[in-house]
C-alpha positions as CSV (number, residue, x, y, z in Angstrom):
1,X,-40.3,-48.2,2.5
2,X,-37.7,-51.0,2.8
3,X,-34.3,-50.3,4.2
4,X,-32.7,-51.3,0.9
5,X,-34.9,-48.8,-1.0
6,X,-34.1,-46.0,1.4
7,X,-30.4,-46.6,1.1
8,X,-30.7,-46.6,-2.7
9,X,-32.6,-43.3,-2.7
10,X,-30.1,-41.8,-0.3
11,X,-27.2,-42.8,-2.5
12,X,-28.9,-41.3,-5.6
13,X,-29.5,-38.1,-3.7
14,X,-25.8,-37.9,-2.7
15,X,-24.7,-38.5,-6.2
16,X,-27.1,-35.9,-7.5
17,X,-25.9,-33.3,-5.0
18,X,-22.3,-34.1,-5.9
19,X,-23.0,-33.7,-9.6
20,X,-25.0,-30.5,-8.9
21,X,-22.1,-29.0,-6.9
22,X,-19.7,-30.0,-9.5
23,X,-21.8,-28.3,-12.2
24,X,-22.0,-25.1,-10.1
25,X,-18.2,-25.0,-9.7
26,X,-17.6,-25.7,-13.3
27,X,-20.1,-22.9,-14.3
28,X,-18.3,-20.4,-12.2
29,X,-14.9,-20.9,-13.8
30,X,-13.9,-19.2,-17.0
31,X,-12.5,-21.3,-19.8
32,X,-9.2,-23.0,-19.1
33,X,-5.9,-21.3,-19.9
34,X,-3.6,-24.1,-18.7
35,X,-1.8,-26.8,-20.6
36,X,-3.2,-29.9,-22.3
37,X,0.0,-31.9,-21.8
38,X,3.4,-31.6,-20.1
39,X,5.6,-29.3,-22.0
40,X,8.9,-30.6,-23.4
41,X,12.2,-29.4,-21.9
42,X,13.1,-27.7,-25.2
43,X,9.8,-25.9,-25.7
44,X,10.6,-22.2,-26.2
45,X,9.4,-19.5,-23.9
46,X,7.1,-17.1,-25.8
47,X,8.1,-13.4,-26.0
48,X,7.5,-11.7,-22.7
49,X,5.8,-8.2,-22.9
50,X,6.9,-5.3,-20.8
51,X,4.5,-5.5,-17.9
52,X,4.1,-1.8,-17.1
53,X,1.6,0.8,-18.3
54,X,-0.5,-0.6,-21.1
55,X,1.5,-3.8,-21.1
56,X,0.5,-4.8,-17.6
57,X,-2.2,-7.3,-16.8
58,X,-4.2,-6.5,-13.6
59,X,-5.1,-9.2,-11.2
60,X,-8.6,-10.7,-11.0
61,X,-10.6,-8.5,-8.6
62,X,-12.9,-9.9,-5.8
63,X,-16.3,-11.2,-7.0
64,X,-15.1,-12.2,-10.4
65,X,-14.6,-15.8,-11.5
66,X,-11.2,-17.1,-12.4
67,X,-10.1,-19.2,-15.4
68,X,-9.5,-22.9,-15.0
69,X,-5.9,-24.1,-15.5
70,X,-3.8,-27.1,-15.6
71,X,-0.1,-26.7,-14.7
72,X,2.7,-29.0,-13.7
73,X,5.2,-29.5,-10.9
74,X,8.9,-29.8,-11.2
75,X,8.5,-33.6,-11.2
76,X,5.8,-33.6,-13.9
77,X,2.7,-34.1,-11.8
78,X,-0.3,-32.1,-13.0
79,X,-2.7,-29.9,-10.9
80,X,-6.0,-28.7,-12.4
81,X,-7.8,-25.9,-10.5
82,X,-11.3,-27.2,-11.1
83,X,-10.4,-30.5,-9.6
84,X,-8.8,-28.9,-6.5
85,X,-12.0,-26.8,-6.0
86,X,-14.1,-30.0,-5.9
87,X,-12.5,-30.6,-2.4
88,X,-14.7,-27.7,-1.2
89,X,-11.9,-25.7,0.2
90,X,-10.7,-22.2,-0.8
91,X,-7.5,-21.9,-2.9
92,X,-4.7,-19.4,-2.5
93,X,-2.5,-18.8,-5.5
94,X,0.8,-16.9,-5.0
95,X,2.9,-15.8,-8.0
96,X,6.7,-16.1,-7.7
97,X,10.0,-15.4,-9.3
98,X,13.4,-16.4,-7.9
99,X,15.0,-13.1,-9.0
100,X,12.2,-11.1,-7.2
101,X,13.7,-10.1,-3.9
102,X,10.2,-9.3,-2.5
103,X,9.1,-12.9,-3.2
104,X,12.2,-14.4,-1.5
105,X,11.6,-12.2,1.5
106,X,8.0,-13.5,1.8
107,X,8.9,-17.2,1.8
108,X,8.7,-17.5,5.6
109,X,5.2,-16.0,5.5
110,X,4.1,-18.3,2.7
111,X,5.2,-21.3,4.7
112,X,3.5,-20.0,7.8
113,X,0.2,-19.6,5.9
114,X,0.4,-23.2,4.5
115,X,1.1,-24.6,8.0
116,X,-1.5,-22.7,9.9
117,X,-4.4,-23.4,7.5
118,X,-3.4,-26.9,6.6
119,X,-6.5,-28.9,5.8
120,X,-8.7,-25.8,5.4
121,X,-7.0,-24.1,2.5
122,X,-5.2,-25.3,-0.6
123,X,-2.0,-23.2,-1.2
124,X,-0.1,-23.2,-4.5
125,X,2.9,-21.1,-5.6
126,X,2.9,-20.4,-9.3
127,X,6.4,-20.0,-10.8
128,X,6.4,-17.4,-13.6
129,X,8.8,-15.1,-15.5
130,X,12.1,-13.8,-14.0
131,X,11.5,-10.3,-12.6
132,X,15.2,-9.2,-12.5
133,X,17.3,-11.3,-14.8
134,X,20.9,-10.5,-15.8
135,X,21.7,-9.4,-19.4
136,X,18.1,-9.6,-20.4
137,X,15.7,-6.7,-19.8
138,X,13.4,-6.8,-16.8
139,X,9.7,-7.2,-17.8
140,X,8.9,-4.6,-15.2
141,X,11.2,-1.8,-16.5
142,X,12.2,-2.4,-20.1
143,X,15.9,-2.3,-19.3
144,X,18.4,-4.5,-17.5
145,X,17.5,-4.3,-13.8
146,X,19.4,-6.9,-11.9
147,X,19.1,-5.0,-8.5
148,X,21.9,-4.7,-6.0
149,X,20.1,-7.3,-3.7
150,X,20.4,-10.0,-6.3
151,X,24.0,-9.1,-7.0
152,X,24.9,-9.3,-3.4
153,X,23.1,-12.6,-2.9
154,X,24.3,-14.1,-6.1
155,X,20.8,-14.6,-7.5
156,X,22.0,-14.1,-11.1
157,X,20.0,-15.8,-13.9
158,X,19.2,-14.9,-17.5
159,X,15.6,-15.0,-18.6
160,X,14.9,-18.6,-19.5
161,X,14.7,-19.3,-23.2
162,X,13.1,-22.8,-22.8
163,X,10.7,-24.5,-20.4
164,X,13.6,-26.7,-19.2
165,X,15.6,-23.6,-18.3
166,X,12.7,-22.3,-16.3
167,X,12.5,-25.6,-14.4
168,X,16.3,-25.4,-13.8
169,X,16.0,-22.0,-12.1
170,X,13.1,-23.2,-10.0
171,X,15.2,-26.2,-9.0
172,X,17.9,-23.7,-7.9
173,X,15.3,-21.8,-5.9
174,X,14.0,-25.0,-4.1
175,X,17.5,-26.2,-3.4
176,X,18.3,-22.9,-1.6
177,X,14.9,-22.4,0.1
178,X,12.3,-24.5,1.7
179,X,8.8,-24.0,0.4
180,X,5.9,-26.0,2.0
181,X,3.2,-25.4,-0.7
182,X,3.2,-27.2,-4.0
183,X,5.0,-25.1,-6.7
184,X,3.5,-25.1,-10.2
185,X,5.3,-23.9,-13.3
186,X,3.7,-21.5,-15.7
187,X,3.5,-22.7,-19.3
188,X,6.0,-21.8,-22.0
189,X,3.7,-19.0,-23.2
190,X,3.2,-17.7,-19.7
191,X,-0.5,-18.5,-19.8
192,X,-1.1,-18.1,-16.0
193,X,0.9,-14.9,-15.7
194,X,-1.0,-13.2,-18.6
195,X,-4.4,-14.2,-17.2
196,X,-4.0,-13.9,-13.4
197,X,-1.9,-10.7,-13.4
198,X,1.7,-9.8,-14.2
199,X,2.8,-8.8,-10.7
200,X,5.8,-10.8,-9.6
201,X,4.4,-11.7,-6.1
202,X,0.6,-11.3,-6.1
203,X,-1.9,-13.3,-4.1
204,X,-5.3,-14.5,-5.3
205,X,-7.7,-16.0,-2.7
206,X,-10.4,-18.0,-4.4
207,X,-13.7,-19.3,-2.9
208,X,-14.8,-22.9,-3.5
209,X,-17.3,-21.6,-6.0
210,X,-14.4,-20.3,-8.2
211,X,-14.9,-16.6,-7.5
212,X,-12.2,-14.4,-6.1
213,X,-12.6,-13.5,-2.4
214,X,-9.5,-11.2,-2.2
215,X,-6.7,-10.1,-4.4
216,X,-3.4,-8.6,-3.2
217,X,-1.2,-7.0,-5.8
218,X,1.7,-7.8,-3.4
219,X,1.4,-10.8,-1.1
220,X,0.9,-9.6,2.5
221,X,2.4,-6.2,1.9
222,X,1.3,-3.7,4.6
223,X,-1.3,-2.5,5.1
224,X,-2.7,-5.7,3.5
225,X,-2.7,-8.7,5.8
226,X,-3.1,-12.1,4.3
227,X,-4.1,-13.6,7.6
228,X,-7.0,-11.2,7.9
229,X,-8.3,-12.1,4.4
230,X,-8.1,-15.9,5.1
231,X,-9.6,-15.6,8.6
232,X,-12.5,-13.6,7.2
233,X,-13.2,-16.2,4.5
234,X,-12.8,-19.2,6.8
235,X,-14.4,-17.7,9.9
236,X,-11.2,-18.6,11.9
237,X,-8.9,-16.7,14.2
238,X,-5.2,-17.3,13.5
239,X,-4.2,-14.6,16.0
240,X,-2.1,-13.0,13.2
241,X,-4.8,-10.6,11.9
242,X,-3.4,-7.5,13.5
243,X,-3.9,-3.9,12.5
244,X,-2.3,-0.7,13.6
245,X,-3.0,3.0,13.2
246,X,-0.9,5.3,11.1
247,X,0.3,7.6,13.8
248,X,4.0,6.7,13.7
249,X,7.0,8.9,12.9
250,X,10.1,8.0,10.8
251,X,13.7,8.9,10.4
252,X,15.9,8.8,7.3
253,X,19.5,7.7,7.4
254,X,22.1,6.3,5.0
255,X,24.4,7.1,2.1
256,X,24.0,10.1,-0.2
257,X,26.6,9.0,-2.8
258,X,27.9,5.9,-4.4
259,X,30.2,5.0,-7.3
260,X,29.9,2.4,-10.0
261,X,31.1,1.1,-13.4
262,X,30.1,3.0,-16.5
263,X,27.2,1.1,-18.1
264,X,26.2,-0.6,-14.9
265,X,23.8,0.5,-12.1
266,X,24.8,2.6,-9.1
267,X,22.8,1.9,-6.0
268,X,22.7,4.4,-3.1
269,X,21.4,2.8,0.1
270,X,19.4,4.4,2.9
271,X,17.0,3.4,5.6
272,X,13.6,4.6,6.8
273,X,13.0,3.7,10.5
274,X,9.5,3.8,12.2
275,X,10.2,5.3,15.6
276,X,6.8,4.1,17.0
277,X,6.4,0.8,18.7
278,X,2.6,0.8,18.4
279,X,1.7,2.6,15.2
280,X,2.3,2.2,11.5
281,X,3.8,5.1,9.5
282,X,2.8,5.7,5.9
283,X,5.6,7.4,3.9
284,X,5.0,9.1,0.6
285,X,8.1,9.2,-1.6
286,X,8.4,11.7,-4.5
287,X,11.3,12.0,-7.0
288,X,11.3,15.8,-7.4
289,X,14.0,16.3,-10.0
290,X,17.3,15.0,-11.5
291,X,20.5,16.4,-13.0
292,X,22.2,13.8,-15.0
293,X,23.0,12.7,-18.6
294,X,19.9,12.3,-20.7
295,X,20.7,8.6,-21.3
296,X,20.7,7.8,-17.6
297,X,17.6,6.5,-15.8
298,X,16.7,6.4,-12.1
299,X,14.4,4.2,-10.0
300,X,13.0,4.1,-6.5
301,X,13.1,0.9,-4.4
302,X,11.5,0.3,-1.0
303,X,9.9,-2.9,0.0
304,X,9.2,-3.3,-3.7
305,X,11.2,-1.8,-6.7
306,X,9.5,0.5,-9.1
307,X,10.2,1.0,-12.8
308,X,12.1,4.1,-13.9
309,X,8.9,5.7,-15.2
310,X,7.4,5.7,-11.6
311,X,8.1,9.1,-9.9
312,X,6.3,8.5,-6.7
313,X,5.8,5.6,-4.3
314,X,4.3,4.8,-0.9
315,X,5.4,2.5,1.8
316,X,3.7,1.4,5.0
317,X,6.3,0.7,7.7
318,X,5.1,-1.4,10.7
319,X,5.9,-0.4,14.3
320,X,9.6,-0.5,15.1
321,X,10.6,-1.7,11.6
322,X,13.6,-0.5,9.7
323,X,12.7,-0.3,6.0
324,X,15.5,-0.3,3.4
325,X,15.4,2.3,0.6
326,X,17.6,2.2,-2.5
327,X,17.9,4.9,-5.1
328,X,19.2,3.5,-8.5
329,X,21.1,5.3,-11.2
330,X,21.1,3.3,-14.5
331,X,24.2,4.7,-16.3
332,X,25.7,4.5,-19.8
333,X,29.2,3.6,-20.9
334,X,30.5,7.2,-20.7
335,X,31.9,8.1,-17.2
336,X,29.7,10.8,-15.7
337,X,27.8,11.9,-12.5
338,X,24.2,12.4,-11.7
339,X,22.0,13.8,-8.9
340,X,18.4,13.2,-7.9
341,X,16.3,15.0,-5.2
342,X,13.8,12.9,-3.3
343,X,11.3,14.0,-0.7
344,X,10.0,11.6,2.0
345,X,6.8,12.7,3.8
346,X,4.8,11.2,6.6
347,X,1.3,11.0,5.2
348,X,-0.2,11.5,8.7
349,X,2.1,14.3,9.8
350,X,3.5,16.5,7.0
351,X,6.0,18.2,9.4
352,X,7.8,14.8,9.6
353,X,9.6,14.9,6.2
354,X,13.0,14.8,4.7
355,X,14.4,16.1,1.4
356,X,17.5,14.2,0.3
357,X,19.8,14.5,-2.7
358,X,21.3,11.2,-3.9
359,X,24.4,11.2,-6.1
360,X,25.7,8.5,-8.4
361,X,29.1,8.7,-10.2
362,X,31.0,6.6,-12.7
363,X,33.9,9.1,-13.0
364,X,37.5,8.1,-12.4
365,X,37.6,10.4,-9.4
366,X,35.9,7.6,-7.5
367,X,38.4,5.0,-8.7
368,X,41.6,4.2,-6.9
369,X,44.7,3.9,-9.0
370,X,46.2,0.5,-9.9
371,X,49.5,1.2,-8.2
372,X,47.9,2.0,-4.8
373,X,50.6,1.0,-2.3
374,X,48.0,-0.6,0.0
375,X,46.9,-3.2,-2.5
376,X,48.0,-4.7,-5.8
377,X,46.4,-6.9,-8.5
378,X,48.9,-8.9,-10.5
379,X,50.0,-10.1,-12.9
380,X,48.4,-7.5,-15.3
381,X,48.2,-8.5,-18.1
382,X,47.1,-11.8,-16.7
383,X,47.0,-15.4,-18.0
384,X,45.5,-18.3,-16.0
385,X,45.1,-16.5,-12.7
386,X,45.2,-13.1,-11.1
387,X,46.2,-12.3,-7.5
388,X,45.0,-9.7,-5.1
389,X,47.4,-8.6,-2.4
390,X,46.0,-6.2,0.2
391,X,46.2,-4.8,3.7
392,X,42.8,-5.8,5.1
393,X,40.9,-3.2,3.0
394,X,38.5,-5.4,1.0
395,X,36.2,-8.3,1.6
396,X,34.7,-9.0,-1.9
397,X,36.1,-9.2,-5.4
398,X,33.9,-9.3,-8.5
399,X,34.8,-9.5,-12.1
400,X,32.6,-7.8,-14.8
401,X,32.7,-7.8,-18.6
402,X,33.1,-4.4,-20.3
403,X,29.3,-4.3,-20.8
404,X,29.0,-4.5,-17.0
405,X,27.8,-8.2,-16.9
406,X,28.9,-9.9,-13.7
407,X,31.2,-12.9,-14.6
408,X,32.0,-14.1,-11.1
409,X,32.4,-12.9,-7.5
410,X,34.6,-14.1,-4.6
411,X,34.9,-13.6,-0.9
412,X,38.4,-12.4,-0.1
413,X,37.8,-11.9,3.6
414,X,40.8,-10.4,5.4
415,X,43.3,-12.6,3.5
416,X,46.5,-10.8,2.7
417,X,46.6,-12.5,-0.7
418,X,43.9,-14.1,-2.8
419,X,44.4,-16.1,-6.0
420,X,41.6,-16.1,-8.6
421,X,41.6,-18.6,-11.5
422,X,40.9,-17.2,-14.9
423,X,40.7,-20.4,-16.8
424,X,37.9,-20.4,-19.4
425,X,37.9,-16.6,-19.7
426,X,38.0,-15.1,-23.2
427,X,40.8,-12.7,-24.1
428,X,40.0,-9.1,-23.6
429,X,39.4,-6.4,-20.9
430,X,37.5,-6.9,-17.7
431,X,36.5,-4.8,-14.7
432,X,37.5,-5.9,-11.2
433,X,35.4,-4.5,-8.5
434,X,36.8,-4.5,-4.9
435,X,34.5,-3.8,-2.0
436,X,35.3,-3.1,1.6
437,X,36.5,0.0,3.4
438,X,36.8,1.7,0.0
439,X,35.6,0.9,-3.5
440,X,37.9,0.6,-6.5
441,X,37.8,-0.5,-10.1
442,X,40.6,-1.6,-12.4
443,X,40.8,-3.2,-15.8
444,X,42.7,-6.4,-16.3
445,X,43.8,-8.0,-19.6
446,X,43.4,-11.7,-20.2
447,X,45.9,-12.9,-22.7
């Protein structure tokens, strides 16, 4: 056999194997659900279903093939899953939403994964619907669920009405946070979200043949460890696949009561602390009963926030970690008070438990009078500005509409007098929320 003939046969064999592998990958993928072309800025976002109960879409479980998709980046570049898989590397897809506090908290881990497995794993973040918009209902509760974390951090966006608005919010996310992986934008009809699962921060690890190797309903949420899953698939040792027993104990501390504006949420904050330095602790949380107006709703919030229909939750707290817990009251426009009893139980040690009553109130008894001698808001009625004069009591000032929509917020610090511009405000009544050593609400009139 001549050298030329051998080289030709070898080339044909390589081409045949490449085509064969391509056909295998293509055969493993389900029909495409992505976009055929770049959406226009003005393309409307399709109606978003309430993603709980029968409206939720589960993720794709291990062993099952995934659908192909074509999505676009913020700059208009396209990425097609089947083409990425031709590289012969696994793919990790992570769903995201700027208004999901859980996703924001996982950004450092996402960047760490992308850095550690660079060249071995293709990582993509898929930007989907807003989990906790203002004004609009949350797709995870069916009511307005902004969360106190978003309010405190100023992550306040309405649910996008167009593809361009979705891009704009993503641009705000990327301006405020560094993300190593490529971010792809879900289509106007939320094609990826409705096919890969409606959780706001899930993880789907896909083998090169297009089948799911691992699915995490919540990305790297204990006891799940994303590094263990990737190391197992790649046969590598990142040094971050750590596991702990569940023999820890916990303590409960924090507030039992908070006050709010009628029609807005009241958030009572507490903490769960794992006292062990070597063991996890699994805490079962059960809402046992409530006494409140029939129009009020309540919700549990740990490392993730649950819809009002969820009465129980479970959280795994790593060794030495302090886990925030928030109990939400969703109130109506009539001033009232409510109480809920919650039990926290160590799954591994039932004697380690706490039963706590949380109280929320929108009654005027929790509101300081306008003529409090230690602080004044003037002029009232106001025109183009309003001033706060105080004696180092407050650090934050927020202005809300009568339907409890946040208009603006300001840092007052320890300033004796702060001037707030009201230019552009419509005439009418507004709430002012002052936060610091005490909490107060007043109405101001814009003339």
